[in-house]
mmCIF file of the N, C-alpha and C atoms, coordinates in Angstrom:
data_MODEL
# 
_entry.id   MODEL 
# 
loop_
_atom_site.group_PDB 
_atom_site.id 
_atom_site.type_symbol 
_atom_site.label_atom_id 
_atom_site.label_alt_id 
_atom_site.label_comp_id 
_atom_site.label_asym_id 
_atom_site.label_entity_id 
_atom_site.label_seq_id 
_atom_site.pdbx_PDB_ins_code 
_atom_site.Cartn_x 
_atom_site.Cartn_y 
_atom_site.Cartn_z 
_atom_site.occupancy 
_atom_site.B_iso_or_equiv 
_atom_site.pdbx_formal_charge 
_atom_site.auth_seq_id 
_atom_site.auth_comp_id 
_atom_site.auth_asym_id 
_atom_site.auth_atom_id 
_atom_site.pdbx_PDB_model_num 
ATOM 1   N N  . MET A 1 1  ? -10.777 -13.084 -14.995 1.00 0.00 ? 1  MET A N  1 
ATOM 2   C CA . MET A 1 1  ? -10.930 -11.498 -15.656 1.00 0.00 ? 1  MET A CA 1 
ATOM 3   C C  . MET A 1 1  ? -9.686  -11.102 -15.227 1.00 0.00 ? 1  MET A C  1 
ATOM 4   N N  . ASP A 1 2  ? -9.011  -10.072 -16.213 1.00 0.00 ? 2  ASP A N  1 
ATOM 5   C CA . ASP A 1 2  ? -8.052  -9.602  -16.235 1.00 0.00 ? 2  ASP A CA 1 
ATOM 6   C C  . ASP A 1 2  ? -8.155  -8.320  -15.325 1.00 0.00 ? 2  ASP A C  1 
ATOM 7   N N  . LEU A 1 3  ? -7.231  -7.864  -14.229 1.00 0.00 ? 3  LEU A N  1 
ATOM 8   C CA . LEU A 1 3  ? -6.955  -6.664  -13.635 1.00 0.00 ? 3  LEU A CA 1 
ATOM 9   C C  . LEU A 1 3  ? -6.413  -5.753  -14.389 1.00 0.00 ? 3  LEU A C  1 
ATOM 10  N N  . PRO A 1 4  ? -6.760  -4.264  -14.010 1.00 0.00 ? 4  PRO A N  1 
ATOM 11  C CA . PRO A 1 4  ? -6.321  -2.811  -14.721 1.00 0.00 ? 4  PRO A CA 1 
ATOM 12  C C  . PRO A 1 4  ? -5.060  -2.872  -14.362 1.00 0.00 ? 4  PRO A C  1 
ATOM 13  N N  . VAL A 1 5  ? -4.009  -2.736  -15.193 1.00 0.00 ? 5  VAL A N  1 
ATOM 14  C CA . VAL A 1 5  ? -2.644  -2.453  -15.045 1.00 0.00 ? 5  VAL A CA 1 
ATOM 15  C C  . VAL A 1 5  ? -2.595  -0.856  -14.484 1.00 0.00 ? 5  VAL A C  1 
ATOM 16  N N  . ARG A 1 6  ? -1.665  -0.590  -13.478 1.00 0.00 ? 6  ARG A N  1 
ATOM 17  C CA . ARG A 1 6  ? -1.718  0.461   -12.711 1.00 0.00 ? 6  ARG A CA 1 
ATOM 18  C C  . ARG A 1 6  ? -0.625  1.569   -13.235 1.00 0.00 ? 6  ARG A C  1 
ATOM 19  N N  . THR A 1 7  ? -0.565  2.418   -13.290 1.00 0.00 ? 7  THR A N  1 
ATOM 20  C CA . THR A 1 7  ? 0.239   3.373   -13.778 1.00 0.00 ? 7  THR A CA 1 
ATOM 21  C C  . THR A 1 7  ? 1.417   3.825   -12.509 1.00 0.00 ? 7  THR A C  1 
ATOM 22  N N  . LYS A 1 8  ? 2.604   3.585   -12.830 1.00 0.00 ? 8  LYS A N  1 
ATOM 23  C CA . LYS A 1 8  ? 3.524   3.531   -11.786 1.00 0.00 ? 8  LYS A CA 1 
ATOM 24  C C  . LYS A 1 8  ? 3.853   5.229   -11.411 1.00 0.00 ? 8  LYS A C  1 
ATOM 25  N N  . LEU A 1 9  ? 3.925   5.385   -10.126 1.00 0.00 ? 9  LEU A N  1 
ATOM 26  C CA . LEU A 1 9  ? 4.226   6.498   -9.882  1.00 0.00 ? 9  LEU A CA 1 
ATOM 27  C C  . LEU A 1 9  ? 5.594   6.888   -9.056  1.00 0.00 ? 9  LEU A C  1 
ATOM 28  N N  . PRO A 1 10 ? 5.912   8.199   -9.129  1.00 0.00 ? 10 PRO A N  1 
ATOM 29  C CA . PRO A 1 10 ? 7.330   8.392   -8.449  1.00 0.00 ? 10 PRO A CA 1 
ATOM 30  C C  . PRO A 1 10 ? 7.177   8.016   -6.818  1.00 0.00 ? 10 PRO A C  1 
ATOM 31  N N  . HIS A 1 11 ? 8.121   7.645   -6.442  1.00 0.00 ? 11 HIS A N  1 
ATOM 32  C CA . HIS A 1 11 ? 8.437   7.153   -4.999  1.00 0.00 ? 11 HIS A CA 1 
ATOM 33  C C  . HIS A 1 11 ? 9.117   8.440   -4.161  1.00 0.00 ? 11 HIS A C  1 
ATOM 34  N N  . THR A 1 12 ? 9.037   9.716   -4.553  1.00 0.00 ? 12 THR A N  1 
ATOM 35  C CA . THR A 1 12 ? 9.808   10.713  -3.692  1.00 0.00 ? 12 THR A CA 1 
ATOM 36  C C  . THR A 1 12 ? 8.725   11.539  -3.260  1.00 0.00 ? 12 THR A C  1 
ATOM 37  N N  . ILE A 1 13 ? 9.025   11.742  -1.992  1.00 0.00 ? 13 ILE A N  1 
ATOM 38  C CA . ILE A 1 13 ? 8.097   12.919  -1.228  1.00 0.00 ? 13 ILE A CA 1 
ATOM 39  C C  . ILE A 1 13 ? 8.200   14.233  -1.860  1.00 0.00 ? 13 ILE A C  1 
ATOM 40  N N  . PRO A 1 14 ? 7.030   14.763  -2.273  1.00 0.00 ? 14 PRO A N  1 
ATOM 41  C CA . PRO A 1 14 ? 7.093   15.890  -2.890  1.00 0.00 ? 14 PRO A CA 1 
ATOM 42  C C  . PRO A 1 14 ? 7.481   17.012  -1.579  1.00 0.00 ? 14 PRO A C  1 
ATOM 43  N N  . GLN A 1 15 ? 8.194   18.252  -2.229  1.00 0.00 ? 15 GLN A N  1 
ATOM 44  C CA . GLN A 1 15 ? 8.664   19.230  -1.363  1.00 0.00 ? 15 GLN A CA 1 
ATOM 45  C C  . GLN A 1 15 ? 7.600   19.785  -0.624  1.00 0.00 ? 15 GLN A C  1 
ATOM 46  N N  . TRP A 1 16 ? 6.278   19.765  -1.159  1.00 0.00 ? 16 TRP A N  1 
ATOM 47  C CA . TRP A 1 16 ? 5.341   20.417  -0.459  1.00 0.00 ? 16 TRP A CA 1 
ATOM 48  C C  . TRP A 1 16 ? 4.695   19.768  0.556   1.00 0.00 ? 16 TRP A C  1 
ATOM 49  N N  . VAL A 1 17 ? 4.913   18.387  0.943   1.00 0.00 ? 17 VAL A N  1 
ATOM 50  C CA . VAL A 1 17 ? 4.360   17.635  2.027   1.00 0.00 ? 17 VAL A CA 1 
ATOM 51  C C  . VAL A 1 17 ? 5.049   18.183  3.201   1.00 0.00 ? 17 VAL A C  1 
ATOM 52  N N  . ALA A 1 18 ? 4.323   18.451  4.209   1.00 0.00 ? 18 ALA A N  1 
ATOM 53  C CA . ALA A 1 18 ? 4.544   18.807  5.646   1.00 0.00 ? 18 ALA A CA 1 
ATOM 54  C C  . ALA A 1 18 ? 5.122   17.718  6.392   1.00 0.00 ? 18 ALA A C  1 
ATOM 55  N N  . GLU A 1 19 ? 6.488   18.073  7.082   1.00 0.00 ? 19 GLU A N  1 
ATOM 56  C CA . GLU A 1 19 ? 7.247   17.132  8.070   1.00 0.00 ? 19 GLU A CA 1 
ATOM 57  C C  . GLU A 1 19 ? 6.336   16.420  8.791   1.00 0.00 ? 19 GLU A C  1 
ATOM 58  N N  . GLY A 1 20 ? 6.343   14.970  8.918   1.00 0.00 ? 20 GLY A N  1 
ATOM 59  C CA . GLY A 1 20 ? 5.508   14.162  10.002  1.00 0.00 ? 20 GLY A CA 1 
ATOM 60  C C  . GLY A 1 20 ? 4.166   14.006  9.417   1.00 0.00 ? 20 GLY A C  1 
ATOM 61  N N  . SER A 1 21 ? 3.772   14.088  8.164   1.00 0.00 ? 21 SER A N  1 
ATOM 62  C CA . SER A 1 21 ? 2.449   14.152  7.333   1.00 0.00 ? 21 SER A CA 1 
ATOM 63  C C  . SER A 1 21 ? 2.246   12.503  7.440   1.00 0.00 ? 21 SER A C  1 
ATOM 64  N N  . TRP A 1 22 ? 0.909   12.069  7.376   1.00 0.00 ? 22 TRP A N  1 
ATOM 65  C CA . TRP A 1 22 ? 0.501   10.551  7.166   1.00 0.00 ? 22 TRP A CA 1 
ATOM 66  C C  . TRP A 1 22 ? 0.245   10.523  5.897   1.00 0.00 ? 22 TRP A C  1 
ATOM 67  N N  . PHE A 1 23 ? 0.534   9.089   5.467   1.00 0.00 ? 23 PHE A N  1 
ATOM 68  C CA . PHE A 1 23 ? 0.495   8.739   4.264   1.00 0.00 ? 23 PHE A CA 1 
ATOM 69  C C  . PHE A 1 23 ? -0.682  7.277   3.989   1.00 0.00 ? 23 PHE A C  1 
ATOM 70  N N  . PHE A 1 24 ? -1.202  7.183   2.823   1.00 0.00 ? 24 PHE A N  1 
ATOM 71  C CA . PHE A 1 24 ? -1.890  6.172   2.537   1.00 0.00 ? 24 PHE A CA 1 
ATOM 72  C C  . PHE A 1 24 ? -1.128  5.208   1.552   1.00 0.00 ? 24 PHE A C  1 
ATOM 73  N N  . ILE A 1 25 ? -1.071  4.085   1.960   1.00 0.00 ? 25 ILE A N  1 
ATOM 74  C CA . ILE A 1 25 ? -0.351  3.073   0.888   1.00 0.00 ? 25 ILE A CA 1 
ATOM 75  C C  . ILE A 1 25 ? -1.348  2.051   0.840   1.00 0.00 ? 25 ILE A C  1 
ATOM 76  N N  . THR A 1 26 ? -0.949  1.648   -0.560  1.00 0.00 ? 26 THR A N  1 
ATOM 77  C CA . THR A 1 26 ? -1.741  0.178   -1.058  1.00 0.00 ? 26 THR A CA 1 
ATOM 78  C C  . THR A 1 26 ? -0.790  -0.800  -0.973  1.00 0.00 ? 26 THR A C  1 
ATOM 79  N N  . ILE A 1 27 ? -1.220  -1.966  -0.328  1.00 0.00 ? 27 ILE A N  1 
ATOM 80  C CA . ILE A 1 27 ? -0.105  -3.248  -0.333  1.00 0.00 ? 27 ILE A CA 1 
ATOM 81  C C  . ILE A 1 27 ? -1.045  -4.517  -1.074  1.00 0.00 ? 27 ILE A C  1 
ATOM 82  N N  . ASN A 1 28 ? -0.388  -4.840  -2.031  1.00 0.00 ? 28 ASN A N  1 
ATOM 83  C CA . ASN A 1 28 ? -1.058  -6.063  -2.811  1.00 0.00 ? 28 ASN A CA 1 
ATOM 84  C C  . ASN A 1 28 ? -0.336  -7.198  -2.395  1.00 0.00 ? 28 ASN A C  1 
ATOM 85  N N  . CYS A 1 29 ? -0.786  -8.243  -2.095  1.00 0.00 ? 29 CYS A N  1 
ATOM 86  C CA . CYS A 1 29 ? -0.622  -9.671  -1.777  1.00 0.00 ? 29 CYS A CA 1 
ATOM 87  C C  . CYS A 1 29 ? -0.962  -10.663 -2.741  1.00 0.00 ? 29 CYS A C  1 
ATOM 88  N N  . VAL A 1 30 ? -0.251  -11.657 -2.659  1.00 0.00 ? 30 VAL A N  1 
ATOM 89  C CA . VAL A 1 30 ? -0.451  -13.000 -3.414  1.00 0.00 ? 30 VAL A CA 1 
ATOM 90  C C  . VAL A 1 30 ? -0.922  -14.215 -2.283  1.00 0.00 ? 30 VAL A C  1 
ATOM 91  N N  . PRO A 1 31 ? -2.116  -14.606 -2.453  1.00 0.00 ? 31 PRO A N  1 
ATOM 92  C CA . PRO A 1 31 ? -2.952  -14.722 -3.667  1.00 0.00 ? 31 PRO A CA 1 
ATOM 93  C C  . PRO A 1 31 ? -3.855  -13.431 -3.435  1.00 0.00 ? 31 PRO A C  1 
ATOM 94  N N  . ARG A 1 32 ? -4.249  -12.661 -4.280  1.00 0.00 ? 32 ARG A N  1 
ATOM 95  C CA . ARG A 1 32 ? -5.398  -11.500 -4.324  1.00 0.00 ? 32 ARG A CA 1 
ATOM 96  C C  . ARG A 1 32 ? -6.535  -11.844 -3.954  1.00 0.00 ? 32 ARG A C  1 
ATOM 97  N N  . ARG A 1 33 ? -7.297  -10.803 -3.538  1.00 0.00 ? 33 ARG A N  1 
ATOM 98  C CA . ARG A 1 33 ? -8.791  -10.885 -2.986  1.00 0.00 ? 33 ARG A CA 1 
ATOM 99  C C  . ARG A 1 33 ? -8.742  -11.714 -1.784  1.00 0.00 ? 33 ARG A C  1 
ATOM 100 N N  . LYS A 1 34 ? -7.954  -11.905 -0.877  1.00 0.00 ? 34 LYS A N  1 
ATOM 101 C CA . LYS A 1 34 ? -7.712  -13.019 0.297   1.00 0.00 ? 34 LYS A CA 1 
ATOM 102 C C  . LYS A 1 34 ? -7.475  -11.767 1.390   1.00 0.00 ? 34 LYS A C  1 
ATOM 103 N N  . ASN A 1 35 ? -8.194  -11.960 2.336   1.00 0.00 ? 35 ASN A N  1 
ATOM 104 C CA . ASN A 1 35 ? -8.071  -10.810 3.401   1.00 0.00 ? 35 ASN A CA 1 
ATOM 105 C C  . ASN A 1 35 ? -6.683  -11.573 4.383   1.00 0.00 ? 35 ASN A C  1 
ATOM 106 N N  . GLN A 1 36 ? -5.434  -10.892 3.793   1.00 0.00 ? 36 GLN A N  1 
ATOM 107 C CA . GLN A 1 36 ? -4.506  -11.620 4.659   1.00 0.00 ? 36 GLN A CA 1 
ATOM 108 C C  . GLN A 1 36 ? -3.817  -10.618 5.703   1.00 0.00 ? 36 GLN A C  1 
ATOM 109 N N  . LEU A 1 37 ? -3.970  -9.519  5.629   1.00 0.00 ? 37 LEU A N  1 
ATOM 110 C CA . LEU A 1 37 ? -3.276  -8.500  6.644   1.00 0.00 ? 37 LEU A CA 1 
ATOM 111 C C  . LEU A 1 37 ? -4.003  -8.067  7.680   1.00 0.00 ? 37 LEU A C  1 
ATOM 112 N N  . CYS A 1 38 ? -5.512  -8.547  8.074   1.00 0.00 ? 38 CYS A N  1 
ATOM 113 C CA . CYS A 1 38 ? -5.933  -8.396  9.129   1.00 0.00 ? 38 CYS A CA 1 
ATOM 114 C C  . CYS A 1 38 ? -5.753  -9.452  9.913   1.00 0.00 ? 38 CYS A C  1 
ATOM 115 N N  . ARG A 1 39 ? -4.851  -9.871  10.259  1.00 0.00 ? 39 ARG A N  1 
ATOM 116 C CA . ARG A 1 39 ? -4.541  -10.876 11.342  1.00 0.00 ? 39 ARG A CA 1 
ATOM 117 C C  . ARG A 1 39 ? -3.454  -10.050 12.302  1.00 0.00 ? 39 ARG A C  1 
ATOM 118 N N  . THR A 1 40 ? -4.026  -10.542 13.533  1.00 0.00 ? 40 THR A N  1 
ATOM 119 C CA . THR A 1 40 ? -2.904  -9.826  14.428  1.00 0.00 ? 40 THR A CA 1 
ATOM 120 C C  . THR A 1 40 ? -1.521  -9.598  14.413  1.00 0.00 ? 40 THR A C  1 
ATOM 121 N N  . GLN A 1 41 ? -0.899  -10.883 14.098  1.00 0.00 ? 41 GLN A N  1 
ATOM 122 C CA . GLN A 1 41 ? 0.616   -11.090 13.912  1.00 0.00 ? 41 GLN A CA 1 
ATOM 123 C C  . GLN A 1 41 ? 0.906   -10.361 12.729  1.00 0.00 ? 41 GLN A C  1 
ATOM 124 N N  . ILE A 1 42 ? 0.170   -10.245 11.636  1.00 0.00 ? 42 ILE A N  1 
ATOM 125 C CA . ILE A 1 42 ? 0.540   -10.006 10.159  1.00 0.00 ? 42 ILE A CA 1 
ATOM 126 C C  . ILE A 1 42 ? 0.315   -8.296  10.272  1.00 0.00 ? 42 ILE A C  1 
ATOM 127 N N  . GLY A 1 43 ? -0.840  -8.052  10.900  1.00 0.00 ? 43 GLY A N  1 
ATOM 128 C CA . GLY A 1 43 ? -0.874  -6.540  11.043  1.00 0.00 ? 43 GLY A CA 1 
ATOM 129 C C  . GLY A 1 43 ? -0.094  -5.568  11.921  1.00 0.00 ? 43 GLY A C  1 
ATOM 130 N N  . ASP A 1 44 ? 0.343   -6.331  13.131  1.00 0.00 ? 44 ASP A N  1 
ATOM 131 C CA . ASP A 1 44 ? 1.401   -5.696  13.733  1.00 0.00 ? 44 ASP A CA 1 
ATOM 132 C C  . ASP A 1 44 ? 2.617   -5.535  12.930  1.00 0.00 ? 44 ASP A C  1 
ATOM 133 N N  . ALA A 1 45 ? 2.823   -6.363  12.238  1.00 0.00 ? 45 ALA A N  1 
ATOM 134 C CA . ALA A 1 45 ? 4.451   -6.517  11.433  1.00 0.00 ? 45 ALA A CA 1 
ATOM 135 C C  . ALA A 1 45 ? 4.351   -5.514  10.556  1.00 0.00 ? 45 ALA A C  1 
ATOM 136 N N  . VAL A 1 46 ? 3.102   -5.223  9.797   1.00 0.00 ? 46 VAL A N  1 
ATOM 137 C CA . VAL A 1 46 ? 2.925   -4.164  8.787   1.00 0.00 ? 46 VAL A CA 1 
ATOM 138 C C  . VAL A 1 46 ? 2.945   -2.801  9.496   1.00 0.00 ? 46 VAL A C  1 
# 
């Protein structure tokens, strides 16, 4: 099954974002669809 191709977004913080704001990020790992980041050592590093 082919995965959808995502649109590239700008990587600059908009001026209207308040200082100290929290952000949601997406991290893609290889191999996909394997829970790799919910391990203590890996999660702490991220």
